[in-house]
N, C-alpha and C positions, 0 to 999 in steps of 0.2 A: 452452465453449458448441460442440457438432457445428454443423456447416452442413448447414444442408437440401439436399439432393441435387436436388433440384427446384427451380432457379434463377428467380428474378423476371425477367419479359419486360420487359426493358428498352430503351428507344431512346436512343442517345445525341444529344445535340442539339449541331450543330455550334457552333463559337463564331463569332460574328462578329468582325472586327475591330475593336478597341476606338479610337474616335476621340473627338477633344475635346468635340464635340458631344455623345455619350453619356454622356461623363463630365459633362459639365456638365447632363445631363437629368437625371442621376441626383443629382447634388451641388448643384444649385440650392438648394432648399427648405432641408435641411439645414444647409449650409455659408453660404447665403444669398450664393451666388455670382451676381456680373452683370459683363456683358461690355464691358470699356471700350475694347479696340482690336483691329485684325486679324478682324472678324467672319468674312471672307472666309475663314481657314483653321479653321474649326470642323470640317472633313473630313481635318483631317490625323491621322493614325494615331499612337497612342501606342505606341511601339514596345516600352518597358519599361514597366510598369504601376506606375511605384514616382514617389512624392513625393522630390525632391532639393534639396537646399539648396546653394547655388552655390558658398560659400563662397570659395576661392583663385581662383577661376574669375573673381572679379570684381577680384581686382591683375593679371590678366592672362596668370596659371597655369593653362594648358588640358592639362596632359598630365593622360591619364586621366579627363578630363571627361566626365559622366554624360548625353551630350548628347540619349540614347535616352527620357531620362525627363523628366516635367513640373517644371519650376523653380517652388520655393517661395523667394518672398522675406519676412522677418520684418521687425520694425522693425529689427533690426542692423544686416541688407545695407542697407536702405533710408538709415539714418542713415549708416552709411559712404561709399555713392554720394554723400549730400549733401556729403561734406568732400571732394570732388573740384571740379576747376575745372569748367567748365561744357563745355569742348572735350575735357575726358577723360575726362568722365561722357558724353557722347556717344558718344566712341570704344569704351568699356566696353560701352554697351549696343549698337552696331552688332557689337561682336566676340562677344559672345555671343548674338545674335540669327541671325549667320551660320552658327552652328554647326548648324543646322536644329532647335534645341528644341522639342517639341509645341506648348509653353504655357506662360507664366509667371501663376504667381497671386500676390497683392499681397495680403498678410494687415494687419490694423489699419488699413485704407484710411481709415477714418473718423478715424484718428490721426495719418496721414502725409500730406503735400501729394504731389499727383500729380507725376508727373514728365513732362512736357510732352514731353521728347526721346524718351523711351520710348514712347508713345503714336505720335509720329510715326513711327518706325524700326518698330515694329511693324506700325501699319496701311500702310506700304510694303511690307514683308515679308510679309505675309498671317499674321502669328503672332499667334494670340488672347492679349490681355492680360485674364486675371479678377480679381477684387477681390473681396473680402469684410470686413467687420467683423471677424470672429473674430481670435483670438491664433493664431500659429502653429503653437502646440503642438498644439490644438485641431484646426486643420486638419489638421495630418500625423496625427493620430489616427484621425479620422473619414472624411477622405480615403484614406487606405489600407485601410480597413475597405470602403469603396465599391468601391476599385478590386479590392479580393481578389474581392468582390463579382459583379462584372462581367465576370469571367475565370474564375472556378473554375468547373471541370467541372459540367455541367448535360445531365438527361435527362429523357423523357418514359416514364411506364408507364401502362398501361391500368388504373386502379383508383381508387377514390372515397378521397378523406382526409377524416377527421371529427377535430374535437377534441373529444376525450372526458374532461371534467374535469381538462383540463390537461396529457392524455396525448395525442399525435398517432398515431391508430390510421389505417394504410393498410388498405382492404378491398378484395381482388384476387382474382380467380377467373373462370372461364369466362363469356361472354356469358349472359345471362338466370338465373343462377346466385341474383341476390337482393342484389348491392350497394347498388345506390341504394336501393332499399326497406329495407334494415335501416339504411342511413345518413337515409332519411327517418324512420324511428322513431325515432332518436337524436335528431335534430333536435327531434321533439316533446318526447323527455325532456330538452331543456334544453342539448343539445349543439349545436356548431357546425359547419356546412359551412365547407370549405376547396374541397375539387375535388370533381367529379363527372365519373366517366369519364376522364378524362384528368387527370394528375398530374404538374405541371413539377416537377422535386426539382434541387436544389443544394448545395454543402456551403458554408459559411461558413467566417470567418476562425478560428475556433475547433474547428473540424473536425466541427462539427455538421450533421445534414442538415436541410433545411428543403424543403417544400412548398407550392406554391398551384397556382391555377387559371391557365390561359391568359385573358389579360385580357379579350378577348370572350366567354369563358364564364363568369364570376366570378358567383356567386350564384346559377346555373341548374342546375336536374337534370331528369334526365329518367326518367320513369317509363312502364314499358311499360302501354298502355290509360288513361293520365291525359296523356301528352304531356309537354312541357315545362312545368315549375313555376318561377315565381321566387321562390326562397325569402325573402328579405328582405321581398317581400310579402307573402307569407301568414303568415309568423311573427315577423317582425320585424328591425329592423336587427342584434340582437343573435344572431341566428341563422345568420351568417356572420360568418366573418373571411378577412381578404387573405391570409395566410401561418400556417403551424404547424411548430413542429419535428415530423420523423417519427421518432417511439418505436418502433413497434411494429407489425409486419404480420400481419395475418389475414386467412387463404386458407382462402376458403369452397371446399370440394371435395364433390363426391359420392363419397362411398365405400360399397364393397361390403361383403359379409360378412366376406369374407378380407381385407380391406385392415389392414395395421397402425396402430392407431389408439393413440396415448397415451391412456391412463384415469387415471394417477395425476399428471400432470404433471411427473415429476422429469425428462423430456429436453427441456431448454430449447435449440430450435435458433434458428441464426441465418443471415440471407441475406447477402451484403455488397452492398452498393447505395453506387454511385459511390467502391468502396472503403471504405467503412466499415459495421460488422457492424452491423446491426439485428435484434431479437428477432424470430422468426416462430412463429405459433401456425396449426396446422390444424384447422379447425373443420367437420366433415363435416356436409353439409346431409342433414335428414331430414324427413319431413313434421310438422309439430304441433311444432318445436323455437322457442323464443323466441329469435331470434337477435339481438334488440335487447338483452337481459338479459343475454346470453352474452358479447357485446361488451365492454358495461359492466363487466361482470365481469374479463372479458379486462383492461380497463385499470387497475381498482383492483389486481388481479393482479400486473399490472407496476410499479403504486407499491410494493405490499407488498415486494416481490423487491428494487425499488431501495434501498428502506429497509431490508435485509439478514435479511426474513422471507418463509421459503420454507415453505409449508403441508406439500408432498411432504416433505422434508427433515426437519422436526420430528414428522410421523408416522412417519418411518421411524425417527427415533431414538426416539420414544416405545414403536415394536412392539419394537425391540431391547432397550431397557431393560426391556418387559414378560415377552420370552422368558427373557431373562438371570435375571430374577426367579423366573419359573417355574422355570427348570433348577434354580437353588440351591436351592429349598424341596423338588425331588425328591432331592438329594444325601442 
Protein backbone atom coordinates (compact mmCIF):
# COMPACT_ATOMS: atom_id res chain seq x y z
CA UNK A 1 0.00 0.00 0.00
CA UNK A 2 1.35 3.48 -0.82
CA UNK A 3 2.06 5.83 2.05
CA UNK A 4 0.06 9.06 2.20
CA UNK A 5 2.52 11.89 1.47
CA UNK A 6 0.68 14.19 3.92
CA UNK A 7 1.70 12.80 7.31
CA UNK A 8 -0.56 12.89 10.34
CA UNK A 9 0.43 15.57 12.85
CA UNK A 10 1.51 13.63 15.94
CA UNK A 11 3.01 14.93 19.17
CA UNK A 12 5.13 12.37 20.96
CA UNK A 13 4.35 12.12 24.68
CA UNK A 14 7.51 11.87 26.83
CA UNK A 15 7.55 8.68 28.86
CA UNK A 16 7.53 9.10 32.62
CA UNK A 17 9.94 6.97 34.62
CA UNK A 18 8.26 3.76 35.69
CA UNK A 19 8.04 3.42 39.45
CA UNK A 20 6.76 0.59 41.61
CA UNK A 21 3.88 2.86 42.61
CA UNK A 22 2.82 3.40 38.97
CA UNK A 23 2.93 -0.34 38.35
CA UNK A 24 0.90 -0.97 41.51
CA UNK A 25 -1.71 1.59 40.46
CA UNK A 26 -2.21 -0.15 37.10
CA UNK A 27 -1.92 -3.73 38.37
CA UNK A 28 -3.73 -3.48 41.72
CA UNK A 29 -7.14 -4.45 40.33
CA UNK A 30 -6.25 -7.00 37.59
CA UNK A 31 -3.66 -8.79 39.74
CA UNK A 32 -5.25 -8.20 43.15
CA UNK A 33 -2.02 -6.75 44.53
CA UNK A 34 -1.62 -5.40 48.04
CA UNK A 35 1.38 -3.94 49.87
CA UNK A 36 2.76 -6.02 52.75
CA UNK A 37 5.94 -4.10 53.55
CA UNK A 38 8.28 -1.37 52.31
CA UNK A 39 5.56 1.12 51.43
CA UNK A 40 8.11 3.95 51.59
CA UNK A 41 9.83 2.44 48.55
CA UNK A 42 6.89 2.77 46.14
CA UNK A 43 8.78 5.61 44.42
CA UNK A 44 11.61 3.27 43.48
CA UNK A 45 12.32 3.21 39.75
CA UNK A 46 11.96 -0.01 37.76
CA UNK A 47 15.04 0.22 35.54
CA UNK A 48 14.12 -2.82 33.43
CA UNK A 49 10.33 -3.36 33.09
CA UNK A 50 10.48 -7.16 33.25
CA UNK A 51 9.32 -9.76 35.79
CA UNK A 52 12.15 -12.04 36.91
CA UNK A 53 12.14 -15.35 38.80
CA UNK A 54 15.21 -15.22 41.11
CA UNK A 55 16.06 -18.92 40.78
CA UNK A 56 19.77 -19.53 41.51
CA UNK A 57 20.08 -16.24 43.38
CA UNK A 58 18.26 -17.89 46.30
CA UNK A 59 21.15 -20.34 46.61
CA UNK A 60 23.64 -17.49 46.88
CA UNK A 61 24.77 -17.45 43.20
CA UNK A 62 24.46 -13.85 41.99
CA UNK A 63 26.50 -13.86 38.78
CA UNK A 64 24.38 -12.24 36.03
CA UNK A 65 21.58 -11.58 38.51
CA UNK A 66 18.89 -9.30 37.00
CA UNK A 67 18.67 -6.91 39.94
CA UNK A 68 17.12 -4.12 37.84
CA UNK A 69 13.97 -6.20 37.33
CA UNK A 70 10.99 -6.91 39.60
CA UNK A 71 11.47 -10.18 41.49
CA UNK A 72 8.59 -12.66 41.21
CA UNK A 73 8.27 -15.41 43.83
CA UNK A 74 6.05 -18.40 43.19
CA UNK A 75 5.29 -21.37 45.42
CA UNK A 76 8.47 -23.21 44.40
CA UNK A 77 10.80 -20.36 45.46
CA UNK A 78 8.97 -19.90 48.75
CA UNK A 79 8.93 -23.66 49.41
CA UNK A 80 12.69 -23.82 48.86
CA UNK A 81 13.33 -20.96 51.30
CA UNK A 82 11.28 -22.76 53.97
CA UNK A 83 13.70 -25.69 53.80
CA UNK A 84 16.52 -23.44 55.06
CA UNK A 85 17.41 -22.80 58.67
CA UNK A 86 16.02 -19.53 60.02
CA UNK A 87 19.42 -17.78 60.13
CA UNK A 88 20.28 -18.95 56.61
CA UNK A 89 16.90 -17.85 55.27
CA UNK A 90 17.35 -14.42 56.89
CA UNK A 91 20.78 -14.09 55.26
CA UNK A 92 19.35 -15.01 51.84
CA UNK A 93 16.70 -12.31 52.11
CA UNK A 94 19.34 -9.79 53.20
CA UNK A 95 21.60 -10.73 50.29
CA UNK A 96 18.77 -10.44 47.77
CA UNK A 97 17.45 -7.08 48.97
CA UNK A 98 20.96 -5.61 49.23
CA UNK A 99 21.09 -5.91 45.42
CA UNK A 100 18.69 -2.94 45.33
CA UNK A 101 15.90 -4.76 43.49
CA UNK A 102 12.84 -2.57 42.68
CA UNK A 103 10.37 -4.76 44.58
CA UNK A 104 9.29 -8.31 45.39
CA UNK A 105 5.98 -9.88 44.34
CA UNK A 106 4.73 -12.90 46.30
CA UNK A 107 2.28 -15.10 44.38
CA UNK A 108 -0.34 -17.49 45.81
CA UNK A 109 -0.01 -15.53 49.07
CA UNK A 110 -3.22 -17.04 50.46
CA UNK A 111 -1.68 -20.54 50.26
CA UNK A 112 1.83 -19.72 51.50
CA UNK A 113 2.73 -18.57 55.04
CA UNK A 114 4.20 -15.08 55.14
CA UNK A 115 7.87 -14.84 56.06
CA UNK A 116 8.32 -12.37 58.92
CA UNK A 117 12.04 -12.07 58.17
CA UNK A 118 11.32 -10.86 54.63
CA UNK A 119 8.82 -8.25 55.81
CA UNK A 120 11.15 -6.95 58.51
CA UNK A 121 14.16 -6.68 56.17
CA UNK A 122 12.05 -5.07 53.42
CA UNK A 123 10.63 -2.47 55.81
CA UNK A 124 14.13 -1.64 57.05
CA UNK A 125 15.54 -1.29 53.52
CA UNK A 126 12.49 0.43 52.04
CA UNK A 127 11.88 -2.19 49.35
CA UNK A 128 8.19 -2.86 48.61
CA UNK A 129 6.82 -6.37 49.05
CA UNK A 130 3.61 -6.92 47.08
CA UNK A 131 1.34 -9.94 47.41
CA UNK A 132 -1.40 -11.52 45.32
CA UNK A 133 -3.56 -14.63 45.55
CA UNK A 134 -3.00 -15.39 41.88
CA UNK A 135 -0.61 -18.10 40.68
CA UNK A 136 2.81 -17.10 39.40
CA UNK A 137 2.19 -18.05 35.75
CA UNK A 138 -0.92 -15.83 35.63
CA UNK A 139 0.89 -12.93 37.31
CA UNK A 140 3.84 -13.28 34.93
CA UNK A 141 1.59 -13.18 31.85
CA UNK A 142 -0.71 -10.34 32.94
CA UNK A 143 2.04 -8.37 34.67
CA UNK A 144 4.22 -8.46 31.55
CA UNK A 145 1.38 -7.00 29.48
CA UNK A 146 0.83 -4.24 32.04
CA UNK A 147 4.54 -3.39 32.05
CA UNK A 148 4.56 -3.22 28.26
CA UNK A 149 1.59 -0.85 28.20
CA UNK A 150 3.19 1.38 30.82
CA UNK A 151 6.44 1.66 28.84
CA UNK A 152 5.21 1.52 25.23
CA UNK A 153 5.62 4.57 22.94
CA UNK A 154 2.81 7.08 23.30
CA UNK A 155 1.63 10.01 21.24
CA UNK A 156 -1.10 12.62 21.12
CA UNK A 157 -2.96 13.53 17.93
CA UNK A 158 -5.45 16.29 17.13
CA UNK A 159 -8.47 14.26 16.07
CA UNK A 160 -11.67 12.53 17.18
CA UNK A 161 -11.76 8.76 17.71
CA UNK A 162 -15.05 6.86 17.33
CA UNK A 163 -15.85 3.16 17.48
CA UNK A 164 -17.95 2.57 14.35
CA UNK A 165 -19.49 -0.92 14.54
CA UNK A 166 -16.26 -2.39 15.90
CA UNK A 167 -13.88 -0.34 13.71
CA UNK A 168 -11.82 2.35 15.43
CA UNK A 169 -12.02 5.41 13.16
CA UNK A 170 -9.91 8.52 13.76
CA UNK A 171 -11.44 11.65 12.21
CA UNK A 172 -8.75 14.22 11.51
CA UNK A 173 -8.50 17.48 9.61
CA UNK A 174 -8.07 21.22 10.08
CA UNK A 175 -10.00 23.01 12.85
CA UNK A 176 -13.63 23.77 12.07
CA UNK A 177 -13.97 21.24 9.27
CA UNK A 178 -16.61 19.17 11.10
CA UNK A 179 -14.84 16.35 12.93
CA UNK A 180 -16.86 16.67 16.13
CA UNK A 181 -20.14 17.21 14.25
CA UNK A 182 -19.53 14.04 12.24
CA UNK A 183 -18.69 12.14 15.43
CA UNK A 184 -21.89 13.42 17.07
CA UNK A 185 -23.92 12.09 14.15
CA UNK A 186 -22.18 8.73 14.44
CA UNK A 187 -23.01 8.58 18.16
CA UNK A 188 -26.67 9.26 17.34
CA UNK A 189 -26.49 6.29 14.92
CA UNK A 190 -25.39 3.99 17.75
CA UNK A 191 -21.61 4.32 17.55
CA UNK A 192 -19.41 5.03 20.59
CA UNK A 193 -17.26 8.08 21.25
CA UNK A 194 -13.73 7.35 22.46
CA UNK A 195 -12.07 10.78 22.36
CA UNK A 196 -12.94 14.20 20.98
CA UNK A 197 -10.38 16.73 19.73
CA UNK A 198 -7.38 15.16 21.52
CA UNK A 199 -6.67 11.43 21.24
CA UNK A 200 -3.90 9.65 23.13
CA UNK A 201 -2.34 6.75 21.19
CA UNK A 202 -0.16 3.81 22.22
CA UNK A 203 0.98 0.41 20.95
CA UNK A 204 0.07 -2.74 22.89
CA UNK A 205 2.20 -5.86 23.36
CA UNK A 206 0.82 -7.37 20.15
CA UNK A 207 1.70 -4.36 17.98
CA UNK A 208 -1.87 -3.03 17.77
CA UNK A 209 -2.56 0.71 17.98
CA UNK A 210 -5.00 1.89 20.64
CA UNK A 211 -6.51 5.25 21.43
CA UNK A 212 -8.24 6.90 24.38
CA UNK A 213 -9.18 10.33 25.67
CA UNK A 214 -7.20 12.13 28.36
CA UNK A 215 -8.82 11.17 31.66
CA UNK A 216 -10.15 14.69 32.37
CA UNK A 217 -11.80 14.95 28.92
CA UNK A 218 -13.37 11.48 28.73
CA UNK A 219 -17.02 11.59 27.66
CA UNK A 220 -17.00 15.27 26.69
CA UNK A 221 -17.43 16.74 23.19
CA UNK A 222 -17.24 20.34 21.98
CA UNK A 223 -19.65 21.46 19.26
CA UNK A 224 -19.30 25.00 17.94
CA UNK A 225 -22.45 26.92 18.77
CA UNK A 226 -23.56 24.41 21.43
CA UNK A 227 -20.50 24.34 23.65
CA UNK A 228 -19.47 21.35 25.73
CA UNK A 229 -21.66 18.24 25.69
CA UNK A 230 -21.50 15.33 28.14
CA UNK A 231 -22.20 12.40 25.84
CA UNK A 232 -23.13 9.75 28.50
CA UNK A 233 -25.74 12.10 29.97
CA UNK A 234 -27.29 12.87 26.58
CA UNK A 235 -27.13 9.45 24.92
CA UNK A 236 -26.48 6.90 27.67
CA UNK A 237 -23.43 5.11 29.00
CA UNK A 238 -23.14 2.89 25.91
CA UNK A 239 -22.44 6.00 23.79
CA UNK A 240 -18.88 6.18 25.15
CA UNK A 241 -16.06 3.70 25.55
CA UNK A 242 -12.81 4.15 27.47
CA UNK A 243 -10.55 2.99 24.62
CA UNK A 244 -10.55 1.44 21.17
CA UNK A 245 -8.16 0.09 18.58
CA UNK A 246 -7.19 2.50 15.81
CA UNK A 247 -8.00 0.76 12.53
CA UNK A 248 -8.73 3.54 10.06
CA UNK A 249 -7.90 7.23 9.65
CA UNK A 250 -10.45 9.38 7.83
CA UNK A 251 -8.99 12.74 6.80
CA UNK A 252 -11.56 15.46 6.10
CA UNK A 253 -10.14 17.89 3.52
CA UNK A 254 -11.35 20.90 1.59
CA UNK A 255 -10.51 19.97 -1.99
CA UNK A 256 -10.54 22.20 -5.06
CA UNK A 257 -11.65 21.19 -8.57
CA UNK A 258 -8.05 20.51 -9.60
CA UNK A 259 -7.18 18.33 -6.59
CA UNK A 260 -6.51 14.66 -7.28
CA UNK A 261 -9.23 12.66 -5.51
CA UNK A 262 -9.50 8.87 -5.72
CA UNK A 263 -12.90 8.17 -7.30
CA UNK A 264 -12.58 4.38 -7.56
CA UNK A 265 -11.08 3.41 -4.21
CA UNK A 266 -8.34 1.25 -5.68
CA UNK A 267 -5.51 3.39 -4.27
CA UNK A 268 -5.46 2.42 -0.58
CA UNK A 269 -3.05 4.69 1.32
CA UNK A 270 -1.48 4.18 4.73
CA UNK A 271 -0.01 6.48 7.35
CA UNK A 272 2.62 5.41 9.86
CA UNK A 273 1.62 6.01 13.46
CA UNK A 274 4.10 5.06 16.19
CA UNK A 275 5.77 2.74 13.70
CA UNK A 276 2.52 0.97 12.76
CA UNK A 277 0.83 1.28 9.32
CA UNK A 278 -2.79 2.45 9.41
CA UNK A 279 -5.15 2.66 6.43
CA UNK A 280 -6.10 6.23 5.57
CA UNK A 281 -8.90 7.70 3.48
CA UNK A 282 -9.17 11.31 2.31
CA UNK A 283 -12.80 12.48 2.20
CA UNK A 284 -13.40 15.76 0.33
CA UNK A 285 -15.57 18.20 2.27
CA UNK A 286 -18.37 19.80 0.26
CA UNK A 287 -21.76 21.31 1.03
CA UNK A 288 -24.58 18.79 1.15
CA UNK A 289 -22.48 15.67 1.72
CA UNK A 290 -23.71 13.31 4.44
CA UNK A 291 -20.42 12.65 6.24
CA UNK A 292 -22.01 10.41 8.86
CA UNK A 293 -23.12 7.89 6.24
CA UNK A 294 -19.83 8.29 4.36
CA UNK A 295 -17.79 7.44 7.47
CA UNK A 296 -20.08 4.52 8.39
CA UNK A 297 -19.66 3.17 4.86
CA UNK A 298 -15.89 3.70 5.05
CA UNK A 299 -15.79 1.57 8.22
CA UNK A 300 -17.89 -1.14 6.54
CA UNK A 301 -15.58 -1.03 3.50
CA UNK A 302 -12.57 -1.44 5.81
CA UNK A 303 -14.18 -4.57 7.30
CA UNK A 304 -14.92 -5.88 3.81
CA UNK A 305 -11.33 -5.34 2.65
CA UNK A 306 -9.98 -6.94 5.82
CA UNK A 307 -11.99 -10.07 4.99
CA UNK A 308 -10.54 -10.18 1.46
CA UNK A 309 -13.30 -8.47 -0.53
CA UNK A 310 -12.29 -5.33 -2.49
CA UNK A 311 -15.06 -3.76 -4.58
CA UNK A 312 -12.61 -1.83 -6.80
CA UNK A 313 -10.64 -5.00 -7.59
CA UNK A 314 -13.82 -6.96 -8.31
CA UNK A 315 -15.07 -4.25 -10.70
CA UNK A 316 -11.68 -4.13 -12.41
CA UNK A 317 -11.70 -7.90 -12.94
CA UNK A 318 -15.27 -7.79 -14.27
CA UNK A 319 -14.41 -4.99 -16.72
CA UNK A 320 -11.32 -6.83 -17.97
CA UNK A 321 -13.35 -10.01 -18.45
CA UNK A 322 -16.09 -8.04 -20.25
CA UNK A 323 -13.73 -6.38 -22.73
CA UNK A 324 -11.92 -9.66 -23.36
CA UNK A 325 -15.27 -11.23 -24.23
CA UNK A 326 -16.14 -8.30 -26.53
CA UNK A 327 -12.79 -8.59 -28.33
CA UNK A 328 -13.21 -12.35 -28.77
CA UNK A 329 -16.69 -11.84 -30.26
CA UNK A 330 -15.29 -9.36 -32.82
CA UNK A 331 -12.54 -11.72 -33.97
